[in-house]
Steps between C-alpha positions, in 0.01 A plus 500: 500500500290610798531347844232522769604424858175417669378454855806613693579771753707784357772606744673830439728690734218728613194272503352156435170430324314217332529562126566344164787630287481521121819528299543573131792600280739484795303739723239479773184640341240435771483420872156427642234252604348248261697595189413311184767314307538618139471240230808280492640632826699282736327477838708449814299378798630693801236383745639498853819668381655846499571703186804720554744714301787292369810523713781742420846390608702823504836328551625218277824417320435276202799386295734717709875481431641505853806379691649317204186316390150565366178447694334173395157660460444688174215739421285233338520239775495759779191685384327167433572389858364832621172447315462156658517673838268790415769759419414669170775762482861533609727802526851376431833684509736624233843487665776663293856398567751760621537767230243328275263736321168470682287524187706229334437282806129583488474382139683178588250420776209590273629250245529227764148574622330473160416137576304589815156342523355767731537877525821647636684824562847607615674695769844617378800482733745788521840339558728788403478873431597762247318755283393231254317310776324823599384550142408136439280490809294773337473300178387190688225693679389699197522238224499156663246510781745459789408680822722328758875468542674241718813551711700216653666618820680163519723286271819701529724479196211416272173693493506685833379861492693731733356816654607712201296280267205497739491878534532566128250234396245586771513867397459410134207271584325792669549716190352227280207395717651154559536316829840371620517158658781350707640167607601609848813335639824671597729356234822609669408325822384187318827484304706532819297241693516253212878530490535459878275192514676331209842564655375343825416184309122549506445425132159329476148642456478561875734798444257667262261647761792576733656718231176692441357573847179699546698806604655522152155510348360744754786745453468498122121538511530798731774657288294469181196639678687803628652572159149482355374726778754771422429480126123480562453195277280198583684171554419130464710251699502145365505169691505626859607203708546632852361707783770767457406595144130488587560735792682744270205494258242534776682793658523680165133439419399626844692818417296541183763379255393306190678168551366167380613157616494158335524163672566161344276203569810303596610752761159464666522120519858371525753544780878507493547154653479367143854623436630251757338202325740205479434463126696766309254494210205579725681780682643647180158490332388762753792739449360834394553859608389624738500157667218336688485618861400370841136475607495838676552668164226296335258607772599864447454475124151358537415792730642739240276349235195511727562861602552622144861602553593230248280531193601233251600135487742354249732203447835627367455194277855419382556129457828308506517121498720278716780477244513882487490539877789249522735774378515610864558157653826614659430873516156631597578827323478320165155345550269672248247702699138421421192289566168439325139561599307675221258207479440472874495858631123548494404160639743510792391855583137397489556195720725672755335843471128472433482146636641607837312829529811712452354647180149557374417400143503865396840553661623192316399661170672823604835337581505257208374729223335838555770676701766406247279627217448830681862552608628434148222697331309236303179511706212444419616333179651238730412408856124548469188307403322793336359598163780599265776319690712234335335161538786360709302302755544214744207287614591384848375181659524545879436130564758354262800337664842399372849411610765716338764294321754534222345182359177678416583868462592679177809691613825413324707426807584178681415617853199684640555699819141419598548128432251285690289791623133407517275788407128565473378748240637528145394596147250293307523728194728777379415741219765701319383765253152350521608146408478202732863388525475282811201284590482234770865406480540531124723778363439619143729784402635654182866588462535873441141588598620723782506874441742760622309740726595868488496668841459877466684745727336663799519853361197647676592344834860614481394853404288508814794375708727771364237767573468366853877518539507861382234594754717356774789731415560796734336823384680829548289747700541871442529705813 
């Protein structure tokens, strides 16, 4: 079935132009003025609207087993919610338990994800180290299309990666042409502060941000950056929430280091006063790590996004309902960490970014789609309205308005962190693999239609890096 999107303005990261877009067999086959619709084609009227690459959320956790429970959002409901919000691909995380074989864990996540309704891929977390992990990383890159490995610098006693793991895994990533990513928080400090606060009788959600201050994040970000600098491997830092981690990234980038930064939509919008809400359920619903920060950090993060020192936006979509959050009623350390947002990321970023002048439309496309596609090596298949690209497309109505609410959204969670937010600008249509799956409020998806997307290694780029490194070595001069 062909689809012709007619009369809109195509907005890519690099340019905008009036053009129709013709899709067939899951691909974009033509972009130009006054295209004719083939016989039997579906025609989408995009007059007065923008035609943009579907969003890529590079940080989600669907169906995650975590802190004694399992995230309420599975791969089917989560990817469906993403499509309703214009996100056509997610990159989720395989998180092996301590000593669990990482390929075994990968296959388990692949099985869970078979019901996805949109395309998906996986980062794989390195939570322990021995020779088998070294070898299995190579298998994942070579045979399973994985080109990024995650490292949690927090969650002591569970999945925390110490410096030995970081050094070994970063070095192996360089050999394989993969990019390491980190959750940057000093896990030792967090563990100590949690214990001290609990022993002082500060047991509610208000203790959560106190136990994870910005300095813990800034220290860990800088440590990961400097390890990457010594090993000469690029680095991607997830969910930067504070000025300190942004400053570490900016300093490294100014020094010529390849460091990429991600920011969550929630960290741009929500401040830490929410943790002092009188209703435990409301406060606990916002418990995630790193926590939401004060307004000075939000201002800094917006500047980081505007300046290009933060390149991607994500959600860390990891949903837990009130009955699950209640596990920490008397001990904040037991509140499952996670919030939602995969359905709302693009619309809140449009309203608060493009709508306020903080971002241009082209920058919006960069930070919601194209940059992620380029960093994780799936561009221009994804992140581009161009001939030959996957027909993952969002038609964006800049005049549409809505009030975000759990009563009307598609996410499988009983609280929305953007609840009650009035926004202007949201999708009228979403196409996934060239099929209209969302149209004017109606979602039509097929269980299992999503495809696993291989992400090839960066062999040529890494070869160039290694050559550059060799040129920088001292040369003996004969006298």
